[in-house]
Structure formats: C-alpha cells, structure tokens
C-alpha positions as CSV (number, residue, x, y, z in Angstrom):
1,M,5.3,-5.6,15.0
2,F,2.3,-4.1,13.6
3,Y,0.8,-0.9,12.4
4,S,-2.3,1.0,13.4
5,C,-4.2,3.8,11.8
6,S,-7.5,5.5,12.5
7,V,-9.8,7.6,10.6
8,L,-13.2,9.2,11.5
9,A,-16.5,8.4,9.6
10,K,-19.5,11.0,10.2
11,S,-22.0,8.9,8.6
12,E,-23.1,5.8,7.1
13,A,-21.6,6.9,3.6
14,E,-18.3,7.7,5.4
15,T,-18.2,4.3,7.1
16,L,-18.9,2.7,3.5
17,K,-16.1,4.6,1.7
18,S,-13.6,3.5,4.6
19,G,-14.6,-0.1,4.1
20,I,-13.9,0.4,0.4
21,S,-10.4,1.9,1.3
22,L,-9.6,-1.1,3.1
23,S,-10.0,-3.3,0.0
24,Q,-7.5,-1.0,-1.9
25,T,-4.6,-1.6,0.6
26,M,-4.9,-5.7,0.5
27,Y,-1.6,-7.4,-0.4
28,R,-2.9,-11.0,0.3
29,D,-5.7,-13.0,-1.1
30,S,-6.0,-15.1,1.9
31,A,-6.4,-13.2,5.1
32,I,-8.5,-13.0,8.6
33,I,-10.2,-9.6,9.4
34,V,-12.0,-9.2,12.7
35,L,-14.1,-6.4,13.5
36,R,-15.0,-5.4,17.1
37,G,-17.7,-2.8,18.1
38,E,-21.0,-2.5,19.8
39,L,-24.6,-3.4,18.2
40,G,-25.0,-0.5,15.6
41,A,-21.5,0.6,15.5
42,G,-21.7,0.3,11.8
43,K,-19.7,-3.0,11.2
44,T,-21.8,-4.7,8.6
45,T,-21.5,-1.3,6.9
46,F,-18.0,-1.4,6.9
47,V,-18.1,-4.8,5.6
48,Q,-20.3,-3.9,2.7
49,G,-17.9,-1.2,1.7
50,F,-15.0,-3.8,1.8
51,A,-17.0,-6.2,-0.4
52,E,-17.8,-3.5,-2.7
53,G,-14.2,-2.6,-3.1
54,L,-13.5,-6.3,-3.9
55,G,-15.7,-5.9,-6.7
56,I,-18.8,-8.2,-5.1
57,H,-22.1,-6.7,-6.1
58,Q,-24.2,-8.8,-3.8
59,R,-25.8,-7.3,-0.9
60,I,-24.0,-8.1,2.4
61,T,-25.9,-8.8,5.0
62,S,-25.5,-10.2,8.7
63,P,-26.0,-14.2,8.5
64,T,-29.3,-15.3,10.2
65,Y,-29.3,-18.9,10.3
66,A,-25.9,-20.2,8.5
67,L,-23.8,-17.8,10.7
68,E,-21.4,-17.8,7.5
69,Q,-21.9,-16.6,4.2
70,R,-19.5,-16.9,1.1
71,Y,-19.5,-14.4,-1.6
72,G,-17.8,-13.7,-4.9
73,D,-16.7,-17.3,-5.8
74,N,-15.1,-17.8,-2.6
75,L,-13.4,-14.3,-2.6
76,L,-15.2,-13.6,0.7
77,S,-16.5,-15.3,3.8
78,H,-18.6,-13.0,6.3
79,I,-19.2,-14.4,9.6
80,D,-21.4,-13.0,12.5
81,L,-20.9,-14.5,16.0
82,Y,-23.5,-12.1,17.6
83,R,-26.1,-14.8,18.7
84,L,-23.1,-17.2,20.1
85,T,-21.6,-17.7,23.4
86,S,-17.8,-17.6,23.7
87,S,-17.7,-21.5,23.9
88,Q,-20.3,-22.1,21.1
89,A,-18.3,-19.8,18.7
90,S,-15.1,-21.7,19.4
91,D,-17.1,-24.8,18.4
92,F,-18.3,-23.2,15.5
93,F,-15.1,-21.9,14.2
94,R,-13.6,-25.2,14.7
95,T,-16.0,-26.8,12.5
96,L,-15.8,-24.5,9.5
97,D,-14.3,-25.7,6.2
98,P,-11.1,-24.4,5.0
99,F,-11.5,-21.0,2.9
100,P,-9.1,-19.8,0.3
101,G,-10.1,-15.9,0.7
102,I,-10.6,-13.4,3.0
103,R,-12.5,-14.1,6.1
104,V,-14.2,-11.3,7.9
105,I,-15.8,-12.1,11.3
106,E,-17.9,-9.6,13.3
107,W,-18.2,-10.2,17.0
108,S,-14.8,-11.5,17.2
109,D,-14.5,-11.2,20.7
110,R,-16.7,-14.1,21.2
111,L,-13.2,-16.0,20.1
112,S,-10.6,-15.7,22.7
113,D,-7.7,-17.3,20.8
114,I,-8.1,-16.1,16.9
115,E,-5.2,-15.1,15.3
116,A,-6.1,-12.2,13.1
117,D,-4.3,-10.5,10.1
118,I,-6.2,-7.2,10.2
119,E,-8.0,-6.4,13.4
120,I,-10.7,-3.3,13.3
121,D,-12.3,-1.6,16.2
122,I,-15.2,0.8,15.6
123,T,-16.4,3.0,18.2
124,E,-18.8,5.8,18.7
125,Q,-17.4,9.2,19.4
126,T,-18.9,12.5,19.8
127,E,-17.9,13.7,16.1
128,G,-18.5,10.3,14.3
129,R,-17.1,6.9,14.4
130,K,-13.4,6.3,15.1
131,I,-12.5,3.1,12.8
132,Q,-9.2,2.0,14.1
133,V,-7.1,-0.7,12.2
134,H,-4.2,-2.9,13.2
135,F,-2.4,-4.2,10.3
136,K,-0.4,-7.5,11.4
137,D,-0.4,-9.1,7.9
138,I,2.7,-8.1,6.2
139,P,6.3,-7.6,7.4
140,V,8.0,-4.0,6.9
141,P,11.6,-3.4,7.3
142,S,12.8,-1.0,9.7
143,D,14.7,2.4,8.8
144,D,17.9,0.7,10.5
145,E,17.6,-2.4,8.1
146,I,17.0,-0.1,5.0
147,T,20.0,2.4,6.0
148,Q,22.1,-0.7,6.1
149,W,21.0,-1.7,2.8
150,M,21.8,1.8,1.5
151,K,25.4,1.3,2.5
152,T,25.8,-2.4,1.6
153,V,24.9,-1.6,-2.0
154,G,26.7,1.8,-2.2
155,L,23.6,3.6,-3.2
156,P,24.6,7.2,-4.6
157,L,24.1,10.3,-2.3
158,H,21.7,12.1,-4.8
159,I,19.5,9.0,-5.0
160,Q,19.6,8.6,-1.1
161,K,18.4,12.4,-1.1
162,H,15.9,11.7,-3.6
163,V,14.3,8.7,-1.6
164,K,14.2,10.4,1.7
165,K,12.2,13.3,-0.2
166,V,9.8,10.6,-1.6
167,A,9.2,9.4,1.5
168,E,8.4,13.1,2.8
169,I,5.9,13.4,0.2
170,C,4.4,10.1,1.0
171,A,4.0,10.9,4.5
172,L,2.2,14.1,3.5
173,I,-0.1,12.3,1.1
174,A,-0.9,9.3,3.9
175,D,-2.0,12.1,6.3
176,E,-4.3,13.6,3.9
177,L,-5.7,10.0,2.9
178,L,-6.7,9.5,6.6
179,L,-8.3,13.0,7.1
180,Q,-10.7,11.9,4.1
181,G,-11.3,8.7,5.9
182,R,-9.4,6.5,3.6
183,L,-7.0,3.7,5.1
184,V,-3.5,3.6,4.2
185,R,-0.5,1.7,5.4
186,K,1.7,4.7,6.5
187,D,4.6,2.6,7.6
188,A,4.9,0.1,4.7
189,L,4.6,3.2,2.4
190,H,7.3,5.0,4.2
191,A,9.7,1.8,3.7
192,A,8.5,1.5,0.1
193,A,9.4,4.8,-0.7
194,L,12.9,4.6,1.2
195,T,13.9,1.3,-1.1
196,H,11.9,2.2,-4.3
197,D,15.4,3.1,-6.1
198,L,17.6,1.3,-3.8
199,L,19.2,-0.4,-6.8
200,R,18.7,2.4,-9.3
201,F,22.4,2.2,-10.3
202,V,21.6,-0.8,-12.3
203,D,19.8,1.5,-14.9
204,F,22.9,3.8,-15.0
205,A,24.4,4.3,-18.4
206,S,27.8,3.9,-16.7
207,L,28.8,2.1,-13.6
208,T,32.0,4.0,-13.2
209,G,30.6,7.4,-12.8
210,D,29.7,10.8,-14.2
211,A,28.9,14.3,-13.3
212,M,26.3,13.3,-10.7
213,Y,28.3,10.3,-8.8
214,S,31.7,9.0,-8.3
215,P,31.7,5.4,-7.1
216,T,34.8,3.9,-5.4
217,P,36.1,0.8,-7.5
218,E,34.8,-1.5,-4.8
219,E,31.4,0.3,-5.4
220,T,31.4,-0.4,-8.9
221,A,32.4,-3.9,-8.4
222,T,29.4,-4.1,-6.2
223,W,27.0,-2.5,-8.6
224,I,28.2,-4.8,-11.5
225,R,27.4,-7.9,-9.3
226,L,24.1,-6.5,-8.1
227,K,23.1,-6.0,-11.8
228,E,24.2,-9.4,-12.7
229,M,22.3,-11.0,-9.7
230,Y,19.1,-8.9,-10.1
231,G,19.1,-7.3,-13.8
232,T,17.3,-4.6,-15.0
233,P,14.9,-2.1,-14.7
234,H,15.5,-0.9,-11.5
235,E,12.0,-1.4,-10.6
236,A,12.2,-5.2,-11.1
237,A,15.6,-5.4,-9.5
238,V,14.4,-3.9,-6.3
239,E,11.2,-6.1,-6.1
240,K,13.5,-9.3,-6.5
241,F,15.8,-7.9,-3.8
242,L,13.0,-7.3,-1.3
243,I,11.4,-10.5,-2.0
244,Q,14.7,-12.2,-1.3
245,N,14.9,-10.5,1.8
246,G,11.6,-11.6,3.0
247,F,9.3,-8.3,2.2
248,P,7.5,-9.1,-0.9
249,E,4.4,-7.0,-0.1
250,I,6.8,-3.8,-0.1
251,G,8.3,-5.0,-2.9
252,R,4.9,-5.1,-4.9
253,M,4.5,-1.4,-3.5
254,T,7.8,-0.4,-5.2
255,R,7.3,-2.1,-8.8
256,S,4.7,0.4,-9.9
257,H,6.5,3.6,-9.9
258,R,8.0,2.6,-13.3
259,G,7.4,4.4,-16.4
260,Y,4.1,4.2,-18.2
261,D,3.1,0.6,-18.9
262,P,-0.9,0.0,-19.3
263,N,-0.2,-3.6,-18.3
264,A,1.3,-2.3,-14.9
265,L,-0.6,0.5,-13.5
266,P,-0.7,1.0,-9.8
267,Q,-3.6,-0.7,-8.3
268,T,-3.2,-0.3,-4.5
269,I,-3.4,3.1,-2.7
270,E,0.2,2.5,-1.5
271,Q,1.3,2.0,-5.3
272,Y,-0.8,5.0,-6.3
273,A,1.1,7.2,-3.5
274,L,4.4,6.1,-4.2
275,A,4.3,6.5,-7.9
276,Y,2.7,10.0,-7.5
277,A,5.3,10.9,-5.0
278,D,8.0,9.9,-7.0
279,K,6.9,12.4,-9.9
280,R,6.7,15.2,-7.3
281,A,10.3,14.9,-6.2
282,L,13.0,16.2,-8.6
283,I,16.0,14.8,-6.7
284,D,15.4,16.4,-3.1
285,T,13.2,19.3,-4.3
286,T,9.4,19.0,-4.3
287,V,8.1,19.9,-7.6
288,T,4.8,20.0,-9.5
289,L,3.9,17.4,-12.1
290,D,4.2,19.2,-15.0
291,Q,7.8,20.6,-13.8
292,R,9.0,17.0,-13.4
293,F,7.9,15.8,-16.7
294,D,9.2,18.8,-18.5
295,D,12.6,18.1,-16.8
296,F,12.3,14.3,-18.3
297,I,11.8,16.0,-21.8
298,V,15.1,17.9,-21.2
299,R,17.1,15.3,-19.6
300,Y,15.9,12.2,-21.8
301,G,13.9,13.4,-24.5
302,N,16.3,15.8,-26.2
303,G,13.5,18.5,-26.2
304,K,10.5,16.3,-27.2
305,E,7.9,14.4,-25.3
306,S,7.2,11.0,-26.5
307,D,3.7,9.5,-27.0
308,N,4.6,7.4,-24.1
309,A,5.7,10.3,-21.7
310,Q,2.4,12.1,-22.6
311,A,0.4,9.0,-21.4
312,W,2.7,8.8,-18.3
313,R,1.9,12.3,-17.5
314,R,-2.0,12.0,-17.9
315,E,-1.8,8.8,-15.8
316,M,0.1,10.5,-13.1
317,K,-2.5,13.4,-13.2
318,R,-5.4,11.1,-12.9
319,I,-4.1,9.6,-10.0
320,E,-3.5,12.9,-8.4
321,S,-7.2,13.6,-8.9
322,L,-7.7,10.2,-7.5
323,L,-5.5,11.0,-4.2
324,F,-6.9,14.7,-3.8
325,P,-10.5,14.9,-5.2
326,E,-10.7,18.3,-3.5
327,G,-7.5,19.9,-4.7
328,V,-3.8,19.0,-4.3
329,P,-3.0,20.2,-0.6
330,F,0.7,20.9,-1.0
C-alpha cells in the first residue's frame, strides 16, 4: 500500500520549493529516498530544497569522486550513481557503511533491488516539471478500519459528523497545497482527520450523557474502560490508541490539534492542516476561525477569552497565512 501525489514546478525556484515541502512531511528520522529523472530534470535542485527544509545550510552538490556526501551531522546522505553501471552501483551500495539518517539517491534506476521508502519521479512536461512522489514509509488505516473503531468505542454521532466535516476541509486544504506545488500526504491527512477525536469522550464532563449525546449503559461502560486505559486529554489518548494499533505516524499527526501549547505546536504540513481544519469546523458546519473561537468564548469562557485562548487564535491565524499565502480559498 502506498500513496502517490504530484505537483508541477514551472521553474528552478518552484522545484526547490517542492523539495522544501517534502522535508515538512517527514515522520521518520531514517529513510531511503530515491529520485529518477533524465539529466537536467532538476533532481539535485529538489535535493537542495529538501536539505534546506531539514535545516542544512551547506550547499548540496552532486558527488564527483566520493559518490556519497553526508551533511548535517549524519542527518542526510546524498548519493549520485550517474557515473556507474548497474553492476558497479550494486557493488558500491553493498559497501556503504550503515547510515542513521535519511539517504537520498539520484539515478536510483542503476539499482534494481533497492527498497525505497519514498520514490520520486521528475519528468519534463510542456508546462514545467512534473514531480511525482510515491510514499511507502508509513502505514495508514483504511476508512473501513476507522469506521469499525468508531463503532467499537461508541463514538457519539455529533463527533462523527464533526470528524467527517474536518476530513472534508482537510481534503480542500490538501488540494490547494498541491496546486501551490507543496507536497502533502492527502491519504494520511484524511485518516488523521477521521481519527483525531476518536476518544473525544474521555474529556466529557459526564460519561452518562447530556443534551448533545445519550450513550447506552454499555457505551458508558466502554468509555469508562477506555478512559482508564488511555487517560486524558483526548489528543494524547488518541495518539496512544493509534500507536497501539500500529499507526504511530497518524497518531503524531493528530496530537497537535490540541489547544495552544507553545511547547507542542504543529510542525509538519499535515499537523498544520489538521489543526487548522479542526478550527474551521463547528460540529458539521464550516465556519471562519473567528466564528469558531468566538463560539469557544460562549461555550467555555463564560463570555471572556483567556490569554491562552487569544494566543491560540493568533497561532491558528498564523497557520492560516502559512497554508494560504495568497488568501483563503474557501
């Protein structure tokens, strides 16, 4: 199972930007990334952007004699196999020392048996360079799995409506980012949106029901058991649940939609998108950020907005400007 997406780069600067965006959607410190494309397609430019996004300030160039260059205290290994035959490339790859970081390989078609975590194909098109990325590095739960989880935990109907609306907004965000030339894992973002409030009830003031929900006695018993098992708040509980079920990276995406915490702000593009989308959905209605935060004042603030809530609102507006530098499209 893997997910593919593509963006169009019409210039060197846009190729560089796409490379930067890949660094913003990495969830593992160790990975093998392969790049395929003709000579002059922009592979090294893409790698330069990727390295810049990782915080590496050294200039990335194609290795001339050593074939491999390492950057950023073993953060990134850059390999170029252009000068080698297939047999030479295989022999060279077998002699490489273990590397703890991210290995990026240009001209990977010289290697017939390499297992890559992320594959990138860059091809020249009439309108620019098409950069197609195949993500194979993280598992993503299916909609069927998530639906079964919702049934098993007894997720209230209004929460189900909310996460589905958040998933719709996340899809709009992902499509807009791809149009901007920024890579995003749309399938993983979708799964994170559907699961981000999977255990929302652990934060409920009452587990026996109120005007919004009426759990059965069996559901209340399930909620109590799950609250004892995973604890609170629900963001941490959901992450623990997803880790336990084999989806730690999706758990990482969900954990940053919590309230304002300067020590746990969103960092990846999917975290940004989910945190923002969650604040654009009032149950199952799309609203503006100000409408959502004004609703918080009424429901939770007794008519007043705390300093923390104000900081949260400002952070979401900052994220909005990062996601949509040309203005919000919806």
